[in-house]
C-alpha positions, 0 to 999 in steps of 0.5 A: 434546943431547950424545949421539953419533949415526951421522947427524944430519939437519937439516931435516925436510921431504920430503927430510930426513924421507925421509933420516931414515926410510931411515937408520933402516931401515938400522939407523943411530942417527939424530937429526932436527932441525927449526926448526919442527914438521913437517909445516908450511907454512913451507917447500916441503913443503905444499899437500896434493898434489903432481904425481907423474910417472913418466916425468920430462921434467926428466931421463931418469934420474929415471924410475928415481927415480920408480919407486923412490919409488912402491915406497917410498910404497906400503911406507910407506902406500898412501894417500900416492900416488893414481895417475890417469894424466896428460897432458904437453901441448905441441908435439912439440919442447917439453920437456914432450913430448920430455923425457917421451918421452926418459925413456920411451925410456930406460926401454924403454917406449912411451907413448901419444901423442894429437893435439890434436884427440883431446885436445880430444875426450877432455878439452874442458876444455883450450882453444885447442889448437894444430894441432900440439900433442900430448899424451903419456900417462903411465899412472903419473902422479897426485898424492902427499900431502906433509904426510901423507908427512912425518908417516908417514916421521917416525913410521916413523923414530921407531918404528925408534929415530930421535930427532926434535927439533922447534922447534930451530934449528941455528946451525952444523954444523961438520965437525971431521975425525973427527966433526960438531958440530951446534950449537943454542940448547940445546946441541951434538949430535955425529954421525959425519956430517950430512945438511943438508936445510934447503930454502931455508935450505940455502945457509947451511950449504953456501955453495958451492952455487949455490942460488936460493930463490924464492917461488912460488904454489899456487892452488886453484879451486872444484870445478866439474863436469867437474873431478873428478880422475877427469875431469881428471887431472894435467897439464903443458901447456907453452904456450911456453918462458916459460909452463907451466900445471900442475894436477889436478882435485879429490879428494873434499872438495877443490878444483881445484889449478893453478899456473905453472911456475918453471924458467927463468922470472924470479922474485924471490929471497927471504930465507927468514926474512922471506918475505911470506906474504900474496898480493896480487891483482896477484901472482896475476894471471898465474896467473888470466890463464893459467887463464882463457885455457887452461881452460874452465869454471873460476871466474875467482876462486881460493878460496885462494892460498898462497905456497911456497918452492922452491930452484932450481939453475942446471941445474934438477936437485936436489942430493943427495950428499956436499958435503964431508967428513962433510957430505951435502946434500939440496935444491935441489928446483927445483920437482920433487923431492917426487915423488922424495923417498923415492928421494933419501932412499934414496940419501942413506942409502946414501951415509951408510952407505957403500953404493953407490946403485943409482940414477944419482947423477952428475946430482944430485951436489952436486960437479958445481958445484965 
């Protein structure tokens, strides 16, 4: 691998595949390298579905990212995103509610807010709604499909001239001043710049970033009456500061998917090379207890539980931008980056090609931690 490229992308999960695609769309000579064969279930971009929210409770500026991502998903393959509308449920001062309303206000949009009593009437699946609990309706929420997106983005990039190297582990990405040398077991690749989108492995290449790879669970339950996606759309319910339940109903041929939030909740750090991929009964007990307590009509036993790696940052925002010199990074997903992957790929591509991003990038700039 001795060819010279404009940009090399290390890691081809959602953020890496998006960056490769958008760089190829801009005419860059690009190569993408992954230690596995994407799409795969060995990182953070798997599980068949991800929640998509347009008015994002994590940061008001993310609504612009979600809006651009919606456009880019549609341009790549309209089937990648299934909009159903969604509910952000909690007390008025909860992040789920207040954060969503703040994002809508920044976007100049008014969202429908309903009382807990009205929510119970519309969706009796949600149990034990407190008197002061309310729900904000995001009309542009839905589910996106991570593996299908990675596959489509890589195929589009290849059709535009990108090279993809699978099953090849990068051992070093060294900025030599006038170029970057990317070393693998099979040789050295040279590029003008490198984008490192290594997921849970990112910290090995960008040690100054405060990244915390953790293990979380995705849990599926039997498709039961009243839990089809049309009847039970995507939701985020903030029960308290340490307990957030999220999920969505089943698509045709699928199952009900539910899980717990990870931001601000203690989780065990992991070595991404040695993550235990088995799931014991005790580990999934927290999710099962929450589901039994807060949702009605769901079978008490899951039909499938899969582990997933996410990478947290201290402020729960991902990192995307120039790390140093000729090195850019895209990672630190903090459990909410997939929906924004196409837009993040666009930002990375613009920065790498010397163009000015059209979106606010200050809050995701990796240099905020230096």
